[in-house]
N, CA, C, O and CB atoms as a CASP TS submission, in Angstrom:
PFRMAT TS
TARGET T0000
AUTHOR 0000-0000-0000
METHOD Language model
MODEL 1
PARENT N/A
ATOM      1  N   MET     1      99.398 124.220 113.580  1.00  0.00           N
ATOM      2  CA  MET     1      98.147 123.972 112.929  1.00  0.00           C
ATOM      3  C   MET     1      97.929 122.500 112.721  1.00  0.00           C
ATOM      4  O   MET     1      96.824 122.003 112.940  1.00  0.00           O
ATOM      5  CB  MET     1      98.083 124.695 111.632  1.00  0.00           C
ATOM      6  N   ILE     2      98.928 121.808 112.312  1.00  0.00           N
ATOM      7  CA  ILE     2      98.765 120.346 112.090  1.00  0.00           C
ATOM      8  C   ILE     2      98.555 119.593 113.378  1.00  0.00           C
ATOM      9  O   ILE     2      97.916 118.541 113.391  1.00  0.00           O
ATOM     10  CB  ILE     2      99.981 119.773 111.375  1.00  0.00           C
ATOM     11  N   ILE     3      99.088 120.121 114.463  1.00  0.00           N
ATOM     12  CA  ILE     3      98.925 119.474 115.767  1.00  0.00           C
ATOM     13  C   ILE     3      97.442 119.586 116.155  1.00  0.00           C
ATOM     14  O   ILE     3      96.860 118.631 116.668  1.00  0.00           O
ATOM     15  CB  ILE     3      99.865 120.135 116.868  1.00  0.00           C
ATOM     16  N   LYS     4      96.840 120.750 115.910  1.00  0.00           N
ATOM     17  CA  LYS     4      95.406 120.909 116.243  1.00  0.00           C
ATOM     18  C   LYS     4      94.523 120.022 115.369  1.00  0.00           C
ATOM     19  O   LYS     4      93.505 119.529 115.854  1.00  0.00           O
ATOM     20  CB  LYS     4      94.978 122.381 116.081  1.00  0.00           C
ATOM     21  N   LEU     5      94.858 119.804 114.139  1.00  0.00           N
ATOM     22  CA  LEU     5      94.101 118.940 113.230  1.00  0.00           C
ATOM     23  C   LEU     5      94.164 117.487 113.723  1.00  0.00           C
ATOM     24  O   LEU     5      93.164 116.772 113.775  1.00  0.00           O
ATOM     25  CB  LEU     5      94.655 119.050 111.774  1.00  0.00           C
ATOM     26  N   MET     6      95.392 117.091 114.082  1.00  0.00           N
ATOM     27  CA  MET     6      95.560 115.742 114.608  1.00  0.00           C
ATOM     28  C   MET     6      94.856 115.535 115.945  1.00  0.00           C
ATOM     29  O   MET     6      94.348 114.456 116.250  1.00  0.00           O
ATOM     30  CB  MET     6      97.025 115.435 114.758  1.00  0.00           C
ATOM     31  N   TRP     7      94.845 116.628 116.740  1.00  0.00           N
ATOM     32  CA  TRP     7      94.146 116.586 118.049  1.00  0.00           C
ATOM     33  C   TRP     7      92.666 116.423 117.806  1.00  0.00           C
ATOM     34  O   TRP     7      92.024 115.658 118.526  1.00  0.00           O
ATOM     35  CB  TRP     7      94.418 117.878 118.893  1.00  0.00           C
ATOM     36  N   TYR     8      92.100 117.087 116.850  1.00  0.00           N
ATOM     37  CA  TYR     8      90.637 116.985 116.617  1.00  0.00           C
ATOM     38  C   TYR     8      90.366 115.577 116.069  1.00  0.00           C
ATOM     39  O   TYR     8      89.373 114.973 116.474  1.00  0.00           O
ATOM     40  CB  TYR     8      90.111 118.119 115.596  1.00  0.00           C
ATOM     41  N   CYS     9      91.184 115.027 115.180  1.00  0.00           N
ATOM     42  CA  CYS     9      90.958 113.698 114.649  1.00  0.00           C
ATOM     43  C   CYS     9      91.053 112.673 115.788  1.00  0.00           C
ATOM     44  O   CYS     9      90.198 111.796 115.914  1.00  0.00           O
ATOM     45  CB  CYS     9      91.977 113.377 113.523  1.00  0.00           C
ATOM     46  N   SER    10      92.091 112.792 116.608  1.00  0.00           N
ATOM     47  CA  SER    10      92.220 111.857 117.664  1.00  0.00           C
ATOM     48  C   SER    10      91.077 111.842 118.650  1.00  0.00           C
ATOM     49  O   SER    10      90.658 110.774 119.097  1.00  0.00           O
ATOM     50  CB  SER    10      93.439 112.111 118.355  1.00  0.00           C
ATOM     51  N   SER    11      90.568 113.005 118.994  1.00  0.00           N
ATOM     52  CA  SER    11      89.443 113.093 119.910  1.00  0.00           C
ATOM     53  C   SER    11      88.186 112.557 119.230  1.00  0.00           C
ATOM     54  O   SER    11      87.410 111.851 119.873  1.00  0.00           O
ATOM     55  CB  SER    11      89.232 114.549 120.381  1.00  0.00           C
ATOM     56  N   LEU    12      87.964 112.859 117.984  1.00  0.00           N
ATOM     57  CA  LEU    12      86.760 112.386 117.316  1.00  0.00           C
ATOM     58  C   LEU    12      86.801 110.857 117.144  1.00  0.00           C
ATOM     59  O   LEU    12      85.799 110.182 117.379  1.00  0.00           O
ATOM     60  CB  LEU    12      86.603 113.080 115.945  1.00  0.00           C
ATOM     61  N   LEU    13      87.936 110.324 116.742  1.00  0.00           N
ATOM     62  CA  LEU    13      88.039 108.877 116.550  1.00  0.00           C
ATOM     63  C   LEU    13      87.880 108.107 117.931  1.00  0.00           C
ATOM     64  O   LEU    13      87.281 107.034 118.006  1.00  0.00           O
ATOM     65  CB  LEU    13      89.435 108.537 115.875  1.00  0.00           C
ATOM     66  N   SER    14      88.435 108.712 118.961  1.00  0.00           N
ATOM     67  CA  SER    14      88.330 108.034 120.270  1.00  0.00           C
ATOM     68  C   SER    14      86.883 107.995 120.700  1.00  0.00           C
ATOM     69  O   SER    14      86.446 106.975 121.232  1.00  0.00           O
ATOM     70  CB  SER    14      89.193 108.749 121.350  1.00  0.00           C
ATOM     71  N   VAL    15      86.125 109.039 120.501  1.00  0.00           N
ATOM     72  CA  VAL    15      84.707 109.071 120.920  1.00  0.00           C
ATOM     73  C   VAL    15      83.938 108.063 120.008  1.00  0.00           C
ATOM     74  O   VAL    15      83.074 107.326 120.483  1.00  0.00           O
ATOM     75  CB  VAL    15      84.088 110.576 120.803  1.00  0.00           C
ATOM     76  N   ILE    16      84.256 108.049 118.756  1.00  0.00           N
ATOM     77  CA  ILE    16      83.498 107.130 117.866  1.00  0.00           C
ATOM     78  C   ILE    16      83.779 105.645 118.225  1.00  0.00           C
ATOM     79  O   ILE    16      82.858 104.829 118.249  1.00  0.00           O
ATOM     80  CB  ILE    16      83.877 107.399 116.361  1.00  0.00           C
ATOM     81  N   PHE    17      85.013 105.319 118.491  1.00  0.00           N
ATOM     82  CA  PHE    17      85.383 103.932 118.760  1.00  0.00           C
ATOM     83  C   PHE    17      84.913 103.548 120.184  1.00  0.00           C
ATOM     84  O   PHE    17      84.618 102.377 120.422  1.00  0.00           O
ATOM     85  CB  PHE    17      86.936 103.732 118.606  1.00  0.00           C
ATOM     86  N   ILE    18      84.837 104.480 121.111  1.00  0.00           N
ATOM     87  CA  ILE    18      84.316 104.161 122.401  1.00  0.00           C
ATOM     88  C   ILE    18      82.831 103.855 122.280  1.00  0.00           C
ATOM     89  O   ILE    18      82.353 102.898 122.888  1.00  0.00           O
ATOM     90  CB  ILE    18      84.571 105.298 123.381  1.00  0.00           C
ATOM     91  N   LEU    19      82.092 104.646 121.508  1.00  0.00           N
ATOM     92  CA  LEU    19      80.690 104.396 121.360  1.00  0.00           C
ATOM     93  C   LEU    19      80.419 103.124 120.552  1.00  0.00           C
ATOM     94  O   LEU    19      79.394 102.478 120.770  1.00  0.00           O
ATOM     95  CB  LEU    19      80.033 105.579 120.713  1.00  0.00           C
ATOM     96  N   LEU    20      81.300 102.748 119.633  1.00  0.00           N
ATOM     97  CA  LEU    20      81.069 101.541 118.784  1.00  0.00           C
ATOM     98  C   LEU    20      81.469 100.290 119.547  1.00  0.00           C
ATOM     99  O   LEU    20      80.937  99.227 119.226  1.00  0.00           O
ATOM    100  CB  LEU    20      81.879 101.626 117.440  1.00  0.00           C
ATOM    101  N   SER    21      82.341 100.325 120.510  1.00  0.00           N
ATOM    102  CA  SER    21      82.815  99.152 121.189  1.00  0.00           C
ATOM    103  C   SER    21      81.696  98.574 122.073  1.00  0.00           C
ATOM    104  O   SER    21      80.917  99.313 122.676  1.00  0.00           O
ATOM    105  CB  SER    21      84.066  99.487 122.021  1.00  0.00           C
ATOM    106  N   ASN    22      81.639  97.257 122.133  1.00  0.00           N
ATOM    107  CA  ASN    22      80.602  96.558 122.925  1.00  0.00           C
ATOM    108  C   ASN    22      81.355  95.639 123.832  1.00  0.00           C
ATOM    109  O   ASN    22      81.918  94.658 123.346  1.00  0.00           O
ATOM    110  CB  ASN    22      79.550  95.763 122.024  1.00  0.00           C
ATOM    111  N   PRO    23      81.407  95.889 125.134  1.00  0.00           N
ATOM    112  CA  PRO    23      82.198  95.042 126.049  1.00  0.00           C
ATOM    113  C   PRO    23      81.621  93.676 126.234  1.00  0.00           C
ATOM    114  O   PRO    23      82.312  92.788 126.733  1.00  0.00           O
ATOM    115  CB  PRO    23      82.324  95.692 127.383  1.00  0.00           C
ATOM    116  N   LYS    24      80.411  93.466 125.864  1.00  0.00           N
ATOM    117  CA  LYS    24      79.758  92.109 126.110  1.00  0.00           C
ATOM    118  C   LYS    24      80.084  91.122 124.993  1.00  0.00           C
ATOM    119  O   LYS    24      79.841  89.926 125.157  1.00  0.00           O
ATOM    120  CB  LYS    24      78.185  92.252 126.218  1.00  0.00           C
ATOM    121  N   SER    25      80.617  91.570 123.881  1.00  0.00           N
ATOM    122  CA  SER    25      80.881  90.673 122.774  1.00  0.00           C
ATOM    123  C   SER    25      82.372  90.689 122.444  1.00  0.00           C
ATOM    124  O   SER    25      83.124  91.552 122.898  1.00  0.00           O
ATOM    125  CB  SER    25      80.043  91.066 121.541  1.00  0.00           C
ATOM    126  N   ASN    26      82.768  89.710 121.644  1.00  0.00           N
ATOM    127  CA  ASN    26      84.230  89.582 121.297  1.00  0.00           C
ATOM    128  C   ASN    26      84.506  90.325 119.994  1.00  0.00           C
ATOM    129  O   ASN    26      85.668  90.506 119.631  1.00  0.00           O
ATOM    130  CB  ASN    26      84.664  88.055 121.152  1.00  0.00           C
ATOM    131  N   THR    27      83.448  90.767 119.269  1.00  0.00           N
ATOM    132  CA  THR    27      83.675  91.482 118.028  1.00  0.00           C
ATOM    133  C   THR    27      83.048  92.868 118.076  1.00  0.00           C
ATOM    134  O   THR    27      82.313  93.199 119.006  1.00  0.00           O
ATOM    135  CB  THR    27      83.120  90.691 116.853  1.00  0.00           C
ATOM    136  N   LEU    28      83.333  93.638 117.107  1.00  0.00           N
ATOM    137  CA  LEU    28      82.765  94.956 117.033  1.00  0.00           C
ATOM    138  C   LEU    28      81.381  94.912 116.402  1.00  0.00           C
ATOM    139  O   LEU    28      81.220  95.131 115.201  1.00  0.00           O
ATOM    140  CB  LEU    28      83.677  95.878 116.256  1.00  0.00           C
ATOM    141  N   SER    29      80.345  94.613 117.271  1.00  0.00           N
ATOM    142  CA  SER    29      79.015  94.508 116.685  1.00  0.00           C
ATOM    143  C   SER    29      78.001  95.118 117.592  1.00  0.00           C
ATOM    144  O   SER    29      77.043  94.451 117.983  1.00  0.00           O
ATOM    145  CB  SER    29      78.654  93.069 116.398  1.00  0.00           C
ATOM    146  N   ALA    30      78.169  96.312 117.925  1.00  0.00           N
ATOM    147  CA  ALA    30      77.236  97.009 118.795  1.00  0.00           C
ATOM    148  C   ALA    30      75.912  97.204 118.077  1.00  0.00           C
ATOM    149  O   ALA    30      74.864  97.188 118.723  1.00  0.00           O
ATOM    150  CB  ALA    30      77.812  98.360 119.246  1.00  0.00           C
ATOM    151  N   PHE    31      75.922  97.386 116.780  1.00  0.00           N
ATOM    152  CA  PHE    31      74.795  97.503 115.935  1.00  0.00           C
ATOM    153  C   PHE    31      74.815  96.361 114.883  1.00  0.00           C
ATOM    154  O   PHE    31      75.888  95.868 114.535  1.00  0.00           O
ATOM    155  CB  PHE    31      74.778  98.888 115.274  1.00  0.00           C
ATOM    156  N   SER    32      73.664  95.953 114.392  1.00  0.00           N
ATOM    157  CA  SER    32      73.613  94.805 113.548  1.00  0.00           C
ATOM    158  C   SER    32      74.310  95.106 112.179  1.00  0.00           C
ATOM    159  O   SER    32      74.874  94.189 111.583  1.00  0.00           O
ATOM    160  CB  SER    32      72.144  94.373 113.350  1.00  0.00           C
ATOM    161  N   PHE    33      74.282  96.337 111.688  1.00  0.00           N
ATOM    162  CA  PHE    33      74.908  96.635 110.373  1.00  0.00           C
ATOM    163  C   PHE    33      76.355  97.115 110.519  1.00  0.00           C
ATOM    164  O   PHE    33      77.027  97.416 109.532  1.00  0.00           O
ATOM    165  CB  PHE    33      74.088  97.706 109.623  1.00  0.00           C
ATOM    166  N   GLN    34      76.812  97.180 111.756  1.00  0.00           N
ATOM    167  CA  GLN    34      78.118  97.759 111.959  1.00  0.00           C
ATOM    168  C   GLN    34      79.296  96.976 111.433  1.00  0.00           C
ATOM    169  O   GLN    34      80.252  97.567 110.933  1.00  0.00           O
ATOM    170  CB  GLN    34      78.308  97.971 113.353  1.00  0.00           C
ATOM    171  N   SER    35      79.252  95.641 111.532  1.00  0.00           N
ATOM    172  CA  SER    35      80.359  94.828 111.057  1.00  0.00           C
ATOM    173  C   SER    35      80.339  94.812 109.535  1.00  0.00           C
ATOM    174  O   SER    35      81.388  94.642 108.913  1.00  0.00           O
ATOM    175  CB  SER    35      80.282  93.388 111.631  1.00  0.00           C
ATOM    176  N   LYS    36      79.156  94.985 108.912  1.00  0.00           N
ATOM    177  CA  LYS    36      79.183  95.040 107.468  1.00  0.00           C
ATOM    178  C   LYS    36      79.754  96.334 106.914  1.00  0.00           C
ATOM    179  O   LYS    36      80.401  96.348 105.867  1.00  0.00           O
ATOM    180  CB  LYS    36      77.816  94.843 106.945  1.00  0.00           C
ATOM    181  N   ILE    37      79.506  97.412 107.627  1.00  0.00           N
ATOM    182  CA  ILE    37      80.005  98.717 107.180  1.00  0.00           C
ATOM    183  C   ILE    37      81.522  98.835 107.366  1.00  0.00           C
ATOM    184  O   ILE    37      82.251  99.241 106.461  1.00  0.00           O
ATOM    185  CB  ILE    37      79.296  99.842 107.946  1.00  0.00           C
ATOM    186  N   LEU    38      81.967  98.467 108.569  1.00  0.00           N
ATOM    187  CA  LEU    38      83.387  98.620 108.943  1.00  0.00           C
ATOM    188  C   LEU    38      84.231  97.472 108.523  1.00  0.00           C
ATOM    189  O   LEU    38      85.440  97.648 108.370  1.00  0.00           O
ATOM    190  CB  LEU    38      83.524  98.797 110.406  1.00  0.00           C
ATOM    191  N   SER    39      83.663  96.263 108.317  1.00  0.00           N
ATOM    192  CA  SER    39      84.373  95.076 107.970  1.00  0.00           C
ATOM    193  C   SER    39      85.462  94.754 108.936  1.00  0.00           C
ATOM    194  O   SER    39      86.567  94.378 108.544  1.00  0.00           O
ATOM    195  CB  SER    39      84.921  95.196 106.632  1.00  0.00           C
ATOM    196  N   LEU    40      85.155  94.900 110.210  1.00  0.00           N
ATOM    197  CA  LEU    40      86.137  94.604 111.290  1.00  0.00           C
ATOM    198  C   LEU    40      85.630  93.365 112.028  1.00  0.00           C
ATOM    199  O   LEU    40      84.531  93.376 112.583  1.00  0.00           O
ATOM    200  CB  LEU    40      86.317  95.847 112.302  1.00  0.00           C
ATOM    201  N   GLY    41      86.399  92.339 112.034  1.00  0.00           N
ATOM    202  CA  GLY    41      86.089  91.175 112.844  1.00  0.00           C
ATOM    203  C   GLY    41      87.066  91.059 113.963  1.00  0.00           C
ATOM    204  O   GLY    41      87.396  89.946 114.373  1.00  0.00           O
ATOM    205  N   SER    42      87.546  92.164 114.479  1.00  0.00           N
ATOM    206  CA  SER    42      88.612  92.177 115.468  1.00  0.00           C
ATOM    207  C   SER    42      88.124  91.849 116.789  1.00  0.00           C
ATOM    208  O   SER    42      86.921  91.922 117.037  1.00  0.00           O
ATOM    209  CB  SER    42      89.284  93.462 115.514  1.00  0.00           C
ATOM    210  N   SER    43      88.978  91.493 117.659  1.00  0.00           N
ATOM    211  CA  SER    43      88.655  91.142 119.009  1.00  0.00           C
ATOM    212  C   SER    43      88.501  92.362 119.883  1.00  0.00           C
ATOM    213  O   SER    43      88.901  93.455 119.482  1.00  0.00           O
ATOM    214  CB  SER    43      89.694  90.240 119.564  1.00  0.00           C
ATOM    215  N   GLN    44      87.939  92.213 121.055  1.00  0.00           N
ATOM    216  CA  GLN    44      87.732  93.334 121.959  1.00  0.00           C
ATOM    217  C   GLN    44      89.066  93.853 122.524  1.00  0.00           C
ATOM    218  O   GLN    44      89.191  95.027 122.873  1.00  0.00           O
ATOM    219  CB  GLN    44      86.797  92.918 123.100  1.00  0.00           C
ATOM    220  N   MET    45      90.041  92.967 122.604  1.00  0.00           N
ATOM    221  CA  MET    45      91.334  93.396 123.149  1.00  0.00           C
ATOM    222  C   MET    45      92.014  94.404 122.200  1.00  0.00           C
ATOM    223  O   MET    45      92.615  95.383 122.643  1.00  0.00           O
ATOM    224  CB  MET    45      92.257  92.163 123.381  1.00  0.00           C
ATOM    225  N   PHE    46      91.900  94.132 120.843  1.00  0.00           N
ATOM    226  CA  PHE    46      92.418  95.082 119.869  1.00  0.00           C
ATOM    227  C   PHE    46      91.676  96.398 119.977  1.00  0.00           C
ATOM    228  O   PHE    46      92.332  97.438 119.908  1.00  0.00           O
ATOM    229  CB  PHE    46      92.307  94.521 118.450  1.00  0.00           C
ATOM    230  N   MET    47      90.359  96.441 120.140  1.00  0.00           N
ATOM    231  CA  MET    47      89.649  97.712 120.283  1.00  0.00           C
ATOM    232  C   MET    47      90.029  98.440 121.543  1.00  0.00           C
ATOM    233  O   MET    47      90.102  99.669 121.520  1.00  0.00           O
ATOM    234  CB  MET    47      88.167  97.488 120.265  1.00  0.00           C
ATOM    235  N   GLN    48      90.274  97.764 122.635  1.00  0.00           N
ATOM    236  CA  GLN    48      90.716  98.421 123.804  1.00  0.00           C
ATOM    237  C   GLN    48      92.077  99.019 123.675  1.00  0.00           C
ATOM    238  O   GLN    48      92.319 100.121 124.167  1.00  0.00           O
ATOM    239  CB  GLN    48      90.688  97.509 124.905  1.00  0.00           C
ATOM    240  N   ARG    49      92.979  98.320 123.021  1.00  0.00           N
ATOM    241  CA  ARG    49      94.295  98.858 122.771  1.00  0.00           C
ATOM    242  C   ARG    49      94.282 100.032 121.809  1.00  0.00           C
ATOM    243  O   ARG    49      95.031 100.993 121.989  1.00  0.00           O
ATOM    244  CB  ARG    49      95.181  97.788 122.245  1.00  0.00           C
ATOM    245  N   PHE    50      93.456  99.964 120.813  1.00  0.00           N
ATOM    246  CA  PHE    50      93.321 101.068 119.884  1.00  0.00           C
ATOM    247  C   PHE    50      92.752 102.290 120.525  1.00  0.00           C
ATOM    248  O   PHE    50      93.227 103.397 120.269  1.00  0.00           O
ATOM    249  CB  PHE    50      92.477 100.676 118.739  1.00  0.00           C
ATOM    250  N   ILE    51      91.721 102.129 121.376  1.00  0.00           N
ATOM    251  CA  ILE    51      91.162 103.206 122.127  1.00  0.00           C
ATOM    252  C   ILE    51      92.133 103.857 123.063  1.00  0.00           C
ATOM    253  O   ILE    51      92.198 105.079 123.198  1.00  0.00           O
ATOM    254  CB  ILE    51      90.017 102.737 122.870  1.00  0.00           C
ATOM    255  N   SER    52      92.923 102.955 123.737  1.00  0.00           N
ATOM    256  CA  SER    52      93.938 103.451 124.650  1.00  0.00           C
ATOM    257  C   SER    52      95.008 104.277 123.893  1.00  0.00           C
ATOM    258  O   SER    52      95.476 105.304 124.384  1.00  0.00           O
ATOM    259  CB  SER    52      94.593 102.271 125.398  1.00  0.00           C
ATOM    260  N   PHE    53      95.380 103.796 122.679  1.00  0.00           N
ATOM    261  CA  PHE    53      96.349 104.544 121.861  1.00  0.00           C
ATOM    262  C   PHE    53      95.772 105.874 121.493  1.00  0.00           C
ATOM    263  O   PHE    53      96.483 106.877 121.549  1.00  0.00           O
ATOM    264  CB  PHE    53      96.737 103.767 120.594  1.00  0.00           C
ATOM    265  N   LEU    54      94.526 105.936 121.119  1.00  0.00           N
ATOM    266  CA  LEU    54      93.889 107.225 120.692  1.00  0.00           C
ATOM    267  C   LEU    54      93.841 108.195 121.889  1.00  0.00           C
ATOM    268  O   LEU    54      94.089 109.392 121.749  1.00  0.00           O
ATOM    269  CB  LEU    54      92.412 106.976 120.125  1.00  0.00           C
ATOM    270  N   VAL    55      93.526 107.659 123.028  1.00  0.00           N
ATOM    271  CA  VAL    55      93.459 108.572 124.194  1.00  0.00           C
ATOM    272  C   VAL    55      94.871 109.059 124.583  1.00  0.00           C
ATOM    273  O   VAL    55      95.037 110.215 124.974  1.00  0.00           O
ATOM    274  CB  VAL    55      92.781 107.852 125.417  1.00  0.00           C
ATOM    275  N   LEU    56      95.832 108.230 124.482  1.00  0.00           N
ATOM    276  CA  LEU    56      97.235 108.643 124.761  1.00  0.00           C
ATOM    277  C   LEU    56      97.634 109.658 123.744  1.00  0.00           C
ATOM    278  O   LEU    56      98.257 110.647 124.129  1.00  0.00           O
ATOM    279  CB  LEU    56      98.226 107.432 124.735  1.00  0.00           C
ATOM    280  N   MET    57      97.335 109.510 122.474  1.00  0.00           N
ATOM    281  CA  MET    57      97.655 110.486 121.476  1.00  0.00           C
ATOM    282  C   MET    57      96.944 111.808 121.756  1.00  0.00           C
ATOM    283  O   MET    57      97.510 112.882 121.551  1.00  0.00           O
ATOM    284  CB  MET    57      97.293 109.964 120.109  1.00  0.00           C
ATOM    285  N   PHE    58      95.705 111.718 122.224  1.00  0.00           N
ATOM    286  CA  PHE    58      95.052 112.915 122.589  1.00  0.00           C
ATOM    287  C   PHE    58      95.742 113.716 123.641  1.00  0.00           C
ATOM    288  O   PHE    58      95.861 114.935 123.520  1.00  0.00           O
ATOM    289  CB  PHE    58      93.746 112.613 123.014  1.00  0.00           C
ATOM    290  N   PHE    59      96.214 113.041 124.703  1.00  0.00           N
ATOM    291  CA  PHE    59      96.932 113.704 125.820  1.00  0.00           C
ATOM    292  C   PHE    59      98.264 114.282 125.378  1.00  0.00           C
ATOM    293  O   PHE    59      98.655 115.385 125.761  1.00  0.00           O
ATOM    294  CB  PHE    59      97.168 112.715 126.967  1.00  0.00           C
ATOM    295  N   ILE    60      98.964 113.474 124.533  1.00  0.00           N
ATOM    296  CA  ILE    60     100.254 113.987 124.015  1.00  0.00           C
ATOM    297  C   ILE    60     100.088 115.202 123.095  1.00  0.00           C
ATOM    298  O   ILE    60     100.859 116.159 123.177  1.00  0.00           O
ATOM    299  CB  ILE    60     100.986 112.879 123.255  1.00  0.00           C
ATOM    300  N   LEU    61      99.093 115.158 122.233  1.00  0.00           N
ATOM    301  CA  LEU    61      98.863 116.289 121.389  1.00  0.00           C
ATOM    302  C   LEU    61      98.324 117.458 122.140  1.00  0.00           C
ATOM    303  O   LEU    61      98.534 118.592 121.708  1.00  0.00           O
ATOM    304  CB  LEU    61      97.953 115.934 120.306  1.00  0.00           C
ATOM    305  N   THR    62      97.634 117.259 123.252  1.00  0.00           N
ATOM    306  CA  THR    62      97.204 118.395 124.087  1.00  0.00           C
ATOM    307  C   THR    62      98.425 119.075 124.675  1.00  0.00           C
ATOM    308  O   THR    62      98.548 120.300 124.645  1.00  0.00           O
ATOM    309  CB  THR    62      96.242 117.932 125.222  1.00  0.00           C
ATOM    310  N   CYS    63      99.325 118.264 125.210  1.00  0.00           N
ATOM    311  CA  CYS    63     100.577 118.890 125.772  1.00  0.00           C
ATOM    312  C   CYS    63     101.401 119.595 124.710  1.00  0.00           C
ATOM    313  O   CYS    63     101.948 120.671 124.954  1.00  0.00           O
ATOM    314  CB  CYS    63     101.461 117.820 126.452  1.00  0.00           C
ATOM    315  N   LEU    64     101.492 118.997 123.544  1.00  0.00           N
ATOM    316  CA  LEU    64     102.251 119.635 122.443  1.00  0.00           C
ATOM    317  C   LEU    64     101.594 120.990 122.020  1.00  0.00           C
ATOM    318  O   LEU    64     102.271 121.990 121.781  1.00  0.00           O
ATOM    319  CB  LEU    64     102.326 118.656 121.202  1.00  0.00           C
ATOM    320  N   SER    65     100.267 120.958 121.947  1.00  0.00           N
ATOM    321  CA  SER    65      99.590 122.180 121.551  1.00  0.00           C
ATOM    322  C   SER    65      99.751 123.277 122.604  1.00  0.00           C
ATOM    323  O   SER    65      99.765 124.459 122.257  1.00  0.00           O
ATOM    324  CB  SER    65      98.115 121.903 121.305  1.00  0.00           C
ATOM    325  N   LEU    66      99.871 122.918 123.855  1.00  0.00           N
ATOM    326  CA  LEU    66     100.061 123.896 124.925  1.00  0.00           C
ATOM    327  C   LEU    66     101.461 124.474 124.904  1.00  0.00           C
ATOM    328  O   LEU    66     101.673 125.632 125.262  1.00  0.00           O
ATOM    329  CB  LEU    66      99.784 123.263 126.277  1.00  0.00           C
ATOM    330  N   LEU    67     102.419 123.653 124.478  1.00  0.00           N
ATOM    331  CA  LEU    67     103.801 124.085 124.373  1.00  0.00           C
ATOM    332  C   LEU    67     104.040 125.031 123.228  1.00  0.00           C
ATOM    333  O   LEU    67     104.884 125.922 123.324  1.00  0.00           O
ATOM    334  CB  LEU    67     104.686 122.910 124.230  1.00  0.00           C
ATOM    335  N   PHE    68     103.322 124.858 122.161  1.00  0.00           N
ATOM    336  CA  PHE    68     103.583 125.582 120.906  1.00  0.00           C
ATOM    337  C   PHE    68     102.556 126.736 120.628  1.00  0.00           C
ATOM    338  O   PHE    68     102.387 127.169 119.488  1.00  0.00           O
ATOM    339  CB  PHE    68     103.560 124.576 119.735  1.00  0.00           C
ATOM    340  N   ILE    69     101.913 127.191 121.664  1.00  0.00           N
ATOM    341  CA  ILE    69     100.936 128.329 121.479  1.00  0.00           C
ATOM    342  C   ILE    69     101.708 129.611 121.282  1.00  0.00           C
ATOM    343  O   ILE    69     101.109 130.672 121.111  1.00  0.00           O
ATOM    344  CB  ILE    69      99.955 128.477 122.723  1.00  0.00           C
TER
END
């Protein structure tokens, strides 16, 4: 059950961060109010690594959920 919950969170967060990332800028500012809400002044490289981590976790959790059905 906890694997499914983590799987849902990983997939939701990866979709959100993919939509929020803007490849044309160095910061997380796809929308004008976005940096104020999230308070992230991180670089695009950090966002790419974080998205990659979330996608990797999604695949690992998918395999684990298939093993423990």
